[in-house]
ZADO-1210 file (C-alpha; in nm, 4 decimals, padded with zeros to 6 digits):
<atoms>
<atom x="10.4917" y="11.2771" z="12.0697" code="UNK" pos="1"/>
<atom x="10.3586" y="10.9131" z="12.0800" code="UNK" pos="2"/>
<atom x="10.5243" y="10.6954" z="12.3238" code="UNK" pos="3"/>
<atom x="10.7480" y="10.4128" z="12.1833" code="UNK" pos="4"/>
<atom x="10.5552" y="10.0964" z="12.2998" code="UNK" pos="5"/>
<atom x="10.8263" y="09.8484" z="12.2363" code="UNK" pos="6"/>
<atom x="10.7964" y="09.5168" z="12.0872" code="UNK" pos="7"/>
<atom x="10.4486" y="09.3582" z="12.1480" code="UNK" pos="8"/>
<atom x="10.3763" y="09.0698" z="12.3520" code="UNK" pos="9"/>
<atom x="10.3049" y="08.7445" z="12.1765" code="UNK" pos="10"/>
<atom x="10.0015" y="08.5872" z="12.1215" code="UNK" pos="11"/>
<atom x="09.9408" y="08.2669" z="12.3506" code="UNK" pos="12"/>
<atom x="10.1622" y="08.0020" z="12.1760" code="UNK" pos="13"/>
<atom x="10.3641" y="08.2392" z="11.9376" code="UNK" pos="14"/>
<atom x="10.7152" y="08.1314" z="11.9299" code="UNK" pos="15"/>
<atom x="11.0295" y="08.3884" z="11.9958" code="UNK" pos="16"/>
<atom x="11.1355" y="08.2328" z="11.7005" code="UNK" pos="17"/>
<atom x="11.0598" y="08.0277" z="11.4005" code="UNK" pos="18"/>
<atom x="11.0341" y="07.6750" z="11.5419" code="UNK" pos="19"/>
<atom x="11.2250" y="07.3794" z="11.3197" code="UNK" pos="20"/>
<atom x="10.8880" y="07.3292" z="11.1434" code="UNK" pos="21"/>
<atom x="10.7791" y="07.6422" z="11.0979" code="UNK" pos="22"/>
<atom x="10.9363" y="07.6810" z="10.7505" code="UNK" pos="23"/>
<atom x="11.0082" y="07.2954" z="10.6920" code="UNK" pos="24"/>
<atom x="10.9774" y="07.2991" z="10.3633" code="UNK" pos="25"/>
<atom x="10.9887" y="07.4817" z="10.0386" code="UNK" pos="26"/>
<atom x="10.6985" y="07.7102" z="10.0329" code="UNK" pos="27"/>
<atom x="10.7810" y="08.1143" z="09.9546" code="UNK" pos="28"/>
<atom x="10.4753" y="08.3487" z="10.0229" code="UNK" pos="29"/>
<atom x="10.4182" y="08.6948" z="09.9800" code="UNK" pos="30"/>
<atom x="10.2491" y="08.8664" z="10.2817" code="UNK" pos="31"/>
<atom x="09.8723" y="08.8469" z="10.2124" code="UNK" pos="32"/>
<atom x="09.6035" y="09.0663" z="10.3857" code="UNK" pos="33"/>
<atom x="09.6260" y="08.9223" z="10.7949" code="UNK" pos="34"/>
<atom x="10.0042" y="09.0087" z="10.7491" code="UNK" pos="35"/>
<atom x="09.9749" y="09.3774" z="10.5776" code="UNK" pos="36"/>
<atom x="09.6876" y="09.4326" z="10.8699" code="UNK" pos="37"/>
<atom x="09.9215" y="09.3334" z="11.1466" code="UNK" pos="38"/>
<atom x="10.1766" y="09.5622" z="11.0129" code="UNK" pos="39"/>
<atom x="09.9271" y="09.8309" z="10.9630" code="UNK" pos="40"/>
<atom x="09.7965" y="09.8401" z="11.3345" code="UNK" pos="41"/>
<atom x="10.1742" y="09.8065" z="11.4681" code="UNK" pos="42"/>
<atom x="10.2475" y="10.1338" z="11.2487" code="UNK" pos="43"/>
<atom x="09.9415" y="10.2914" z="11.3326" code="UNK" pos="44"/>
<atom x="10.0052" y="10.2565" z="11.7210" code="UNK" pos="45"/>
<atom x="10.3411" y="10.3678" z="11.6616" code="UNK" pos="46"/>
<atom x="10.3991" y="10.6299" z="11.3968" code="UNK" pos="47"/>
<atom x="10.1026" y="10.8109" z="11.4021" code="UNK" pos="48"/>
<atom x="10.1625" y="11.1557" z="11.5456" code="UNK" pos="49"/>
<atom x="10.5242" y="11.1571" z="11.4541" code="UNK" pos="50"/>
<atom x="10.6783" y="11.4269" z="11.1934" code="UNK" pos="51"/>
<atom x="10.9249" y="11.3182" z="10.9144" code="UNK" pos="52"/>
<atom x="11.2546" y="11.4536" z="10.9384" code="UNK" pos="53"/>
<atom x="11.4060" y="11.3272" z="10.6257" code="UNK" pos="54"/>
<atom x="11.3877" y="11.0002" z="10.3860" code="UNK" pos="55"/>
<atom x="11.7002" y="10.8462" z="10.2230" code="UNK" pos="56"/>
<atom x="11.6608" y="10.6405" z="09.9456" code="UNK" pos="57"/>
<atom x="11.8977" y="10.3338" z="09.8231" code="UNK" pos="58"/>
<atom x="11.8623" y="10.4755" z="09.4509" code="UNK" pos="59"/>
<atom x="11.7602" y="10.1234" z="09.3454" code="UNK" pos="60"/>
<atom x="11.4142" y="10.0702" z="09.1784" code="UNK" pos="61"/>
<atom x="11.1275" y="09.8480" z="09.3297" code="UNK" pos="62"/>
<atom x="10.8622" y="09.7286" z="09.1073" code="UNK" pos="63"/>
<atom x="10.8636" y="10.0658" z="08.9818" code="UNK" pos="64"/>
<atom x="11.1026" y="10.3433" z="09.0618" code="UNK" pos="65"/>
<atom x="11.0792" y="10.5384" z="09.3949" code="UNK" pos="66"/>
<atom x="11.0291" y="10.8572" z="09.2611" code="UNK" pos="67"/>
<atom x="11.3022" y="11.0890" z="09.3331" code="UNK" pos="68"/>
<atom x="11.1014" y="11.3637" z="09.4939" code="UNK" pos="69"/>
<atom x="10.9447" y="11.1775" z="09.7797" code="UNK" pos="70"/>
<atom x="11.2007" y="11.2789" z="10.0110" code="UNK" pos="71"/>
<atom x="11.1410" y="11.6507" z="09.9763" code="UNK" pos="72"/>
<atom x="10.7659" y="11.5813" z="09.9453" code="UNK" pos="73"/>
<atom x="10.7308" y="11.4203" z="10.3059" code="UNK" pos="74"/>
<atom x="10.9752" y="11.6043" z="10.4743" code="UNK" pos="75"/>
<atom x="10.8057" y="11.8074" z="10.7533" code="UNK" pos="76"/>
<atom x="10.4834" y="11.6179" z="10.7282" code="UNK" pos="77"/>
<atom x="10.3156" y="11.4407" z="11.0086" code="UNK" pos="78"/>
<atom x="10.1682" y="11.1010" z="11.0015" code="UNK" pos="79"/>
<atom x="09.7759" y="11.1196" z="11.0897" code="UNK" pos="80"/>
<atom x="09.6654" y="10.7755" z="10.9852" code="UNK" pos="81"/>
<atom x="09.7827" y="10.4351" z="10.8569" code="UNK" pos="82"/>
<atom x="09.5194" y="10.2422" z="10.6283" code="UNK" pos="83"/>
<atom x="09.5253" y="09.9328" z="10.4254" code="UNK" pos="84"/>
<atom x="09.2990" y="09.8143" z="10.1699" code="UNK" pos="85"/>
<atom x="09.3538" y="09.4496" z="10.0082" code="UNK" pos="86"/>
<atom x="09.7480" y="09.4176" z="10.0280" code="UNK" pos="87"/>
<atom x="09.8204" y="09.7874" z="10.0202" code="UNK" pos="88"/>
<atom x="09.9153" y="09.9994" z="10.2908" code="UNK" pos="89"/>
<atom x="09.8136" y="10.3729" z="10.2926" code="UNK" pos="90"/>
<atom x="10.0527" y="10.5724" z="10.5379" code="UNK" pos="91"/>
<atom x="09.8436" y="10.9284" z="10.5354" code="UNK" pos="92"/>
<atom x="10.0421" y="11.2506" z="10.6322" code="UNK" pos="93"/>
<atom x="09.9109" y="11.6050" z="10.6652" code="UNK" pos="94"/>
<atom x="09.8869" y="11.8280" z="10.3798" code="UNK" pos="95"/>
<atom x="09.6693" y="11.5534" z="10.1962" code="UNK" pos="96"/>
<atom x="09.9579" y="11.3200" z="10.0542" code="UNK" pos="97"/>
<atom x="09.9401" y="10.9646" z="10.1124" code="UNK" pos="98"/>
<atom x="10.2442" y="10.7105" z="10.1089" code="UNK" pos="99"/>
<atom x="10.1232" y="10.4350" z="09.9057" code="UNK" pos="100"/>
<atom x="10.2956" y="10.0979" z="09.9812" code="UNK" pos="101"/>
<atom x="10.2871" y="09.7319" z="09.8821" code="UNK" pos="102"/>
<atom x="10.5148" y="09.4926" z="10.0094" code="UNK" pos="103"/>
<atom x="10.5486" y="09.2630" z="09.6972" code="UNK" pos="104"/>
<atom x="10.7165" y="08.9432" z="09.7911" code="UNK" pos="105"/>
<atom x="10.9887" y="09.0002" z="10.0564" code="UNK" pos="106"/>
<atom x="10.9032" y="09.3844" z="10.1743" code="UNK" pos="107"/>
<atom x="10.8806" y="09.4543" z="10.5158" code="UNK" pos="108"/>
<atom x="10.8531" y="09.8043" z="10.7332" code="UNK" pos="109"/>
<atom x="11.0678" y="09.7737" z="11.0309" code="UNK" pos="110"/>
<atom x="11.0934" y="10.0208" z="11.3333" code="UNK" pos="111"/>
<atom x="11.3706" y="10.1825" z="11.5223" code="UNK" pos="112"/>
<atom x="11.3329" y="10.3909" z="11.8450" code="UNK" pos="113"/>
<atom x="11.7021" y="10.3824" z="11.8433" code="UNK" pos="114"/>
<atom x="11.8497" y="10.2993" z="11.4875" code="UNK" pos="115"/>
<atom x="12.1389" y="10.0611" z="11.5035" code="UNK" pos="116"/>
<atom x="12.4716" y="10.2043" z="11.3990" code="UNK" pos="117"/>
<atom x="12.5277" y="09.9806" z="11.0726" code="UNK" pos="118"/>
<atom x="12.2607" y="09.9984" z="10.8187" code="UNK" pos="119"/>
<atom x="12.0919" y="09.6385" z="10.7517" code="UNK" pos="120"/>
<atom x="12.1131" y="09.5128" z="10.3918" code="UNK" pos="121"/>
<atom x="11.8247" y="09.5742" z="10.1105" code="UNK" pos="122"/>
<atom x="11.6905" y="09.8921" z="10.3005" code="UNK" pos="123"/>
<atom x="11.5342" y="10.1000" z="10.0049" code="UNK" pos="124"/>
<atom x="11.3972" y="10.3836" z="10.2393" code="UNK" pos="125"/>
<atom x="11.4706" y="10.5113" z="10.5772" code="UNK" pos="126"/>
<atom x="11.2606" y="10.7642" z="10.7105" code="UNK" pos="127"/>
<atom x="11.3842" y="10.9639" z="11.0021" code="UNK" pos="128"/>
<atom x="11.1448" y="11.0814" z="11.2557" code="UNK" pos="129"/>
<atom x="11.1930" y="11.4304" z="11.4620" code="UNK" pos="130"/>
<atom x="11.2713" y="11.2440" z="11.7685" code="UNK" pos="131"/>
<atom x="11.5261" y="11.0311" z="11.5965" code="UNK" pos="132"/>
<atom x="11.3560" y="10.7210" z="11.5496" code="UNK" pos="133"/>
<atom x="11.3684" y="10.5665" z="11.2348" code="UNK" pos="134"/>
<atom x="11.1210" y="10.3294" z="11.0186" code="UNK" pos="135"/>
<atom x="11.2871" y="10.1366" z="10.7423" code="UNK" pos="136"/>
<atom x="11.1533" y="09.9860" z="10.4341" code="UNK" pos="137"/>
<atom x="11.3597" y="09.6828" z="10.3327" code="UNK" pos="138"/>
<atom x="11.2933" y="09.4759" z="10.0408" code="UNK" pos="139"/>
<atom x="11.5859" y="09.1988" z="09.9013" code="UNK" pos="140"/>
<atom x="11.3599" y="09.0904" z="09.6193" code="UNK" pos="141"/>
<atom x="11.2592" y="09.4631" z="09.5277" code="UNK" pos="142"/>
<atom x="10.8913" y="09.3602" z="09.3957" code="UNK" pos="143"/>
<atom x="10.7475" y="09.6229" z="09.6625" code="UNK" pos="144"/>
<atom x="10.6145" y="09.9634" z="09.5684" code="UNK" pos="145"/>
<atom x="10.6438" y="10.2986" z="09.7474" code="UNK" pos="146"/>
<atom x="10.5265" y="10.6200" z="09.6415" code="UNK" pos="147"/>
<atom x="10.3164" y="10.9463" z="09.7145" code="UNK" pos="148"/>
<atom x="09.9978" y="11.0136" z="09.6094" code="UNK" pos="149"/>
<atom x="09.7728" y="11.2961" z="09.6605" code="UNK" pos="150"/>
<atom x="09.5208" y="11.1705" z="09.8975" code="UNK" pos="151"/>
<atom x="09.2158" y="11.2596" z="09.6868" code="UNK" pos="152"/>
<atom x="09.3348" y="11.1170" z="09.4030" code="UNK" pos="153"/>
<atom x="09.3764" y="10.7566" z="09.5859" code="UNK" pos="154"/>
<atom x="09.0483" y="10.6505" z="09.4478" code="UNK" pos="155"/>
<atom x="09.1723" y="10.6825" z="09.0978" code="UNK" pos="156"/>
<atom x="09.4951" y="10.5559" z="09.1543" code="UNK" pos="157"/>
<atom x="09.5806" y="10.2861" z="08.9144" code="UNK" pos="158"/>
<atom x="09.7024" y="10.0216" z="09.1691" code="UNK" pos="159"/>
<atom x="09.3747" y="10.0724" z="09.3759" code="UNK" pos="160"/>
<atom x="09.1158" y="10.1109" z="09.1221" code="UNK" pos="161"/>
<atom x="09.0845" y="09.7656" z="08.9939" code="UNK" pos="162"/>
<atom x="09.0876" y="09.6557" z="09.3402" code="UNK" pos="163"/>
<atom x="08.7422" y="09.4461" z="09.4571" code="UNK" pos="164"/>
<atom x="08.6214" y="09.4917" z="09.7935" code="UNK" pos="165"/>
<atom x="08.8552" y="09.4502" z="10.1121" code="UNK" pos="166"/>
<atom x="08.7057" y="09.1091" z="10.2865" code="UNK" pos="167"/>
<atom x="08.7969" y="09.2718" z="10.6322" code="UNK" pos="168"/>
<atom x="08.6170" y="09.6183" z="10.5581" code="UNK" pos="169"/>
<atom x="08.3167" y="09.4617" z="10.3851" code="UNK" pos="170"/>
<atom x="08.2649" y="09.0751" z="10.5112" code="UNK" pos="171"/>
<atom x="08.1636" y="08.8866" z="10.1997" code="UNK" pos="172"/>
<atom x="07.8479" y="08.7213" z="10.1887" code="UNK" pos="173"/>
<atom x="07.7430" y="08.3879" z="09.9924" code="UNK" pos="174"/>
<atom x="07.5039" y="08.5936" z="09.7608" code="UNK" pos="175"/>
<atom x="07.7564" y="08.8318" z="09.6986" code="UNK" pos="176"/>
<atom x="08.0302" y="08.5816" z="09.5914" code="UNK" pos="177"/>
<atom x="07.7879" y="08.3582" z="09.4134" code="UNK" pos="178"/>
<atom x="07.6478" y="08.6647" z="09.1969" code="UNK" pos="179"/>
<atom x="08.0252" y="08.7516" z="09.1194" code="UNK" pos="180"/>
<atom x="08.0895" y="08.4180" z="09.0021" code="UNK" pos="181"/>
<atom x="07.7909" y="08.3549" z="08.7838" code="UNK" pos="182"/>
<atom x="07.9351" y="08.2363" z="08.4651" code="UNK" pos="183"/>
<atom x="08.2644" y="08.2501" z="08.5661" code="UNK" pos="184"/>
<atom x="08.4977" y="07.9528" z="08.3979" code="UNK" pos="185"/>
<atom x="08.8111" y="07.9613" z="08.6246" code="UNK" pos="186"/>
<atom x="08.8800" y="07.7468" z="08.9057" code="UNK" pos="187"/>
<atom x="08.7252" y="07.8679" z="09.2165" code="UNK" pos="188"/>
<atom x="09.0659" y="07.8785" z="09.3705" code="UNK" pos="189"/>
<atom x="09.1688" y="08.1147" z="09.1190" code="UNK" pos="190"/>
<atom x="08.8586" y="08.3104" z="09.1685" code="UNK" pos="191"/>
<atom x="08.9570" y="08.3996" z="09.5321" code="UNK" pos="192"/>
<atom x="09.3190" y="08.5093" z="09.4061" code="UNK" pos="193"/>
<atom x="09.1572" y="08.7374" z="09.1845" code="UNK" pos="194"/>
<atom x="09.2265" y="09.0590" z="09.3290" code="UNK" pos="195"/>
<atom x="08.9502" y="09.2361" z="09.1308" code="UNK" pos="196"/>
<atom x="08.6919" y="09.0101" z="09.2911" code="UNK" pos="197"/>
<atom x="08.7936" y="09.0362" z="09.6514" code="UNK" pos="198"/>
<atom x="09.1105" y="09.2345" z="09.7420" code="UNK" pos="199"/>
<atom x="09.3805" y="09.0584" z="09.9643" code="UNK" pos="200"/>
<atom x="09.3187" y="08.6870" z="09.9744" code="UNK" pos="201"/>
<atom x="09.6570" y="08.5046" z="09.8710" code="UNK" pos="202"/>
<atom x="09.7816" y="08.1693" z="09.8065" code="UNK" pos="203"/>
<atom x="09.8146" y="08.0539" z="10.1807" code="UNK" pos="204"/>
<atom x="09.4403" y="08.1746" z="10.2846" code="UNK" pos="205"/>
<atom x="09.2787" y="08.0663" z="09.9758" code="UNK" pos="206"/>
<atom x="09.3862" y="07.7104" z="10.0279" code="UNK" pos="207"/>
<atom x="09.2892" y="07.7423" z="10.4308" code="UNK" pos="208"/>
<atom x="08.9575" y="07.8887" z="10.3140" code="UNK" pos="209"/>
<atom x="08.8503" y="07.6235" z="10.0492" code="UNK" pos="210"/>
<atom x="08.9256" y="07.3369" z="10.2968" code="UNK" pos="211"/>
<atom x="08.7181" y="07.5118" z="10.5542" code="UNK" pos="212"/>
<atom x="08.4586" y="07.5357" z="10.3267" code="UNK" pos="213"/>
<atom x="08.5011" y="07.1765" z="10.2167" code="UNK" pos="214"/>
<atom x="08.5227" y="07.2819" z="09.8552" code="UNK" pos="215"/>
<atom x="08.7412" y="07.1458" z="09.6017" code="UNK" pos="216"/>
<atom x="08.9873" y="07.4281" z="09.4623" code="UNK" pos="217"/>
<atom x="08.9748" y="07.2903" z="09.1015" code="UNK" pos="218"/>
<atom x="08.5934" y="07.3444" z="09.0757" code="UNK" pos="219"/>
<atom x="08.4796" y="07.5730" z="08.8405" code="UNK" pos="220"/>
<atom x="08.3351" y="07.8784" z="09.0234" code="UNK" pos="221"/>
<atom x="08.0253" y="07.9311" z="08.8478" code="UNK" pos="222"/>
<atom x="07.9186" y="07.5788" z="08.9292" code="UNK" pos="223"/>
<atom x="07.9257" y="07.6396" z="09.2998" code="UNK" pos="224"/>
<atom x="07.5964" y="07.6454" z="09.4418" code="UNK" pos="225"/>
<atom x="07.4665" y="07.9058" z="09.7015" code="UNK" pos="226"/>
<atom x="07.5421" y="07.7002" z="10.0026" code="UNK" pos="227"/>
<atom x="07.8737" y="07.6287" z="09.8926" code="UNK" pos="228"/>
<atom x="07.9502" y="08.0181" z="09.8729" code="UNK" pos="229"/>
<atom x="07.8024" y="08.0579" z="10.2184" code="UNK" pos="230"/>
<atom x="08.0740" y="07.8568" z="10.3457" code="UNK" pos="231"/>
<atom x="08.3491" y="07.9837" z="10.1313" code="UNK" pos="232"/>
<atom x="08.2028" y="08.3729" z="10.2693" code="UNK" pos="233"/>
<atom x="08.1899" y="08.2398" z="10.6543" code="UNK" pos="234"/>
<atom x="08.5599" y="08.0816" z="10.5907" code="UNK" pos="235"/>
<atom x="08.6990" y="08.3873" z="10.4543" code="UNK" pos="236"/>
<atom x="08.5755" y="08.5891" z="10.7639" code="UNK" pos="237"/>
<atom x="08.7228" y="08.3183" z="11.0277" code="UNK" pos="238"/>
<atom x="09.0436" y="08.2370" z="10.8617" code="UNK" pos="239"/>
<atom x="09.1568" y="08.5887" z="10.7946" code="UNK" pos="240"/>
<atom x="09.0485" y="08.7045" z="11.1471" code="UNK" pos="241"/>
<atom x="09.2240" y="08.4178" z="11.2877" code="UNK" pos="242"/>
<atom x="09.5524" y="08.4630" z="11.1037" code="UNK" pos="243"/>
<atom x="09.5283" y="08.8589" z="11.2040" code="UNK" pos="244"/>
<atom x="09.4951" y="08.7414" z="11.5692" code="UNK" pos="245"/>
<atom x="09.8153" y="08.5744" z="11.5358" code="UNK" pos="246"/>
<atom x="10.0151" y="08.8198" z="11.3344" code="UNK" pos="247"/>
<atom x="09.9870" y="08.6246" z="10.9934" code="UNK" pos="248"/>
<atom x="10.2184" y="08.3644" z="10.8522" code="UNK" pos="249"/>
<atom x="10.5907" y="08.3361" z="10.8379" code="UNK" pos="250"/>
<atom x="10.7657" y="08.0843" z="10.5800" code="UNK" pos="251"/>
<atom x="11.0495" y="08.3023" z="10.5204" code="UNK" pos="252"/>
<atom x="11.0840" y="08.6829" z="10.4477" code="UNK" pos="253"/>
<atom x="10.7696" y="08.8135" z="10.6232" code="UNK" pos="254"/>
<atom x="10.8134" y="08.9769" z="10.9794" code="UNK" pos="255"/>
<atom x="10.6378" y="09.2175" z="11.1674" code="UNK" pos="256"/>
<atom x="10.7182" y="09.5849" z="11.2434" code="UNK" pos="257"/>
<atom x="10.9378" y="09.4662" z="11.5368" code="UNK" pos="258"/>
<atom x="11.0907" y="09.1789" z="11.3182" code="UNK" pos="259"/>
<atom x="10.9013" y="08.8937" z="11.4885" code="UNK" pos="260"/>
<atom x="10.7367" y="08.5988" z="11.2712" code="UNK" pos="261"/>
<atom x="10.3749" y="08.5278" z="11.2585" code="UNK" pos="262"/>
<atom x="10.2234" y="08.2613" z="11.4520" code="UNK" pos="263"/>
<atom x="09.9705" y="08.1246" z="11.2471" code="UNK" pos="264"/>
<atom x="10.1853" y="07.8927" z="11.0749" code="UNK" pos="265"/>
<atom x="10.1129" y="07.6446" z="11.3380" code="UNK" pos="266"/>
<atom x="09.7382" y="07.6746" z="11.2911" code="UNK" pos="267"/>
<atom x="09.7475" y="07.5971" z="10.9087" code="UNK" pos="268"/>
<atom x="09.5104" y="07.3120" z="10.8028" code="UNK" pos="269"/>
<atom x="09.6331" y="07.2373" z="10.4375" code="UNK" pos="270"/>
<atom x="09.8830" y="07.4718" z="10.2989" code="UNK" pos="271"/>
<atom x="10.2540" y="07.3337" z="10.2723" code="UNK" pos="272"/>
<atom x="10.1498" y="07.0169" z="10.4728" code="UNK" pos="273"/>
<atom x="10.1582" y="06.7685" z="10.1172" code="UNK" pos="274"/>
<atom x="10.1308" y="06.4108" z="10.2136" code="UNK" pos="275"/>
<atom x="10.0942" y="06.4845" z="10.6060" code="UNK" pos="276"/>
<atom x="09.7569" y="06.3599" z="10.7707" code="UNK" pos="277"/>
<atom x="09.4396" y="06.6100" z="10.7313" code="UNK" pos="278"/>
<atom x="09.3569" y="06.7295" z="11.0691" code="UNK" pos="279"/>
<atom x="09.0062" y="06.6760" z="11.0248" code="UNK" pos="280"/>
<atom x="09.0059" y="06.3081" z="10.8563" code="UNK" pos="281"/>
<atom x="09.3400" y="06.1748" z="10.8701" code="UNK" pos="282"/>
<atom x="09.3613" y="06.1629" z="10.4966" code="UNK" pos="283"/>
<atom x="09.6949" y="06.2734" z="10.3033" code="UNK" pos="284"/>
<atom x="09.7107" y="06.6142" z="10.2111" code="UNK" pos="285"/>
<atom x="09.7694" y="06.6606" z="09.8238" code="UNK" pos="286"/>
<atom x="09.9544" y="06.9130" z="09.6331" code="UNK" pos="287"/>
<atom x="09.8431" y="07.0207" z="09.2929" code="UNK" pos="288"/>
<atom x="09.9619" y="07.3130" z="09.0827" code="UNK" pos="289"/>
<atom x="09.7349" y="07.5837" z="08.9522" code="UNK" pos="290"/>
<atom x="09.8494" y="07.8394" z="08.7301" code="UNK" pos="291"/>
<atom x="10.1995" y="07.7840" z="08.8485" code="UNK" pos="292"/>
<atom x="10.1121" y="07.8145" z="09.2051" code="UNK" pos="293"/>
<atom x="10.0783" y="07.5435" z="09.4734" code="UNK" pos="294"/>
<atom x="09.7646" y="07.4508" z="09.5712" code="UNK" pos="295"/>
<atom x="09.6869" y="07.2390" z="09.8912" code="UNK" pos="296"/>
<atom x="09.3775" y="07.0321" z="09.9872" code="UNK" pos="297"/>
<atom x="09.2377" y="06.7266" z="10.1137" code="UNK" pos="298"/>
<atom x="09.0542" y="06.5092" z="09.8831" code="UNK" pos="299"/>
<atom x="08.8591" y="06.3303" z="10.1649" code="UNK" pos="300"/>
<atom x="08.7481" y="06.6700" z="10.2915" code="UNK" pos="301"/>
<atom x="08.6993" y="06.8572" z="09.9756" code="UNK" pos="302"/>
<atom x="08.5666" y="06.6179" z="09.7400" code="UNK" pos="303"/>
<atom x="08.4824" y="06.7515" z="09.3863" code="UNK" pos="304"/>
<atom x="08.0887" y="06.7074" z="09.3399" code="UNK" pos="305"/>
<atom x="08.0543" y="06.8690" z="09.0063" code="UNK" pos="306"/>
<atom x="08.2919" y="06.9250" z="08.6885" code="UNK" pos="307"/>
<atom x="08.6482" y="07.0315" z="08.8399" code="UNK" pos="308"/>
<atom x="08.9223" y="07.1654" z="08.6184" code="UNK" pos="309"/>
<atom x="09.2308" y="06.9303" z="08.6053" code="UNK" pos="310"/>
<atom x="09.5076" y="06.9838" z="08.8585" code="UNK" pos="311"/>
<atom x="09.8791" y="06.8953" z="08.7946" code="UNK" pos="312"/>
<atom x="10.0713" y="06.6856" z="09.0650" code="UNK" pos="313"/>
</atoms>
């Protein structure tokens, strides 16, 4: 039986709790690849090798109903691995079944070596292991996903089949992104958010990647040159890697397996920093709306070089 590792040590500079400015404005963000990868690593280190004794469900639906047969199918099975593709967690159990999980907007997995006497609110799945430890899926807004899938059929699952390559498993290249963007008329920001092209990037990291690359988020994706795509590819690898190292970004709901906030928020260069000075040039960061979502960028560092799509302030 694996040893309960207890709470993780914080990375250098990680706050024990959210600092006053860590969630200082109105931003609401869903867990993206770095947050899900953080949870995956913690789950893999903590629950692999444990056997499911029981599963209790709240009876409430998430984005779709949790199948009523899930507890019976999971009971008695041992967790063999925890994987990830894009924003999806894949918790493999013996017997060739996989628990497919998406955190939606407010979902989180929590681990309790000694479960508290009182059940916390919004817990929709309570997985009890043979040694008495428990793993809870908590989701106040209920946009997450939880169901069992035959492992051999994962590649054909409707939730996964449409996903593009995972940028951690398959780091993007400028040539590859340029080929994907050929003839694309949507903005480069929308391109990065399209899970069919690159799986896992969301609103926070798209803004950060484009700032690192010096690319205006309103630019049409199909107009970018190869050098710009090279910078976007490099920025993707760098930003996602740095965010994973600091356990992701917390603004409101996201927590690690140990109920800790992510520490990358203090490193953000543009996201949620409207009107604050750019950390590179000092110009005020701008906020615009693209497809009903906030985009943050520096108009000095990310000058439009070719035709851009309009953004609404």
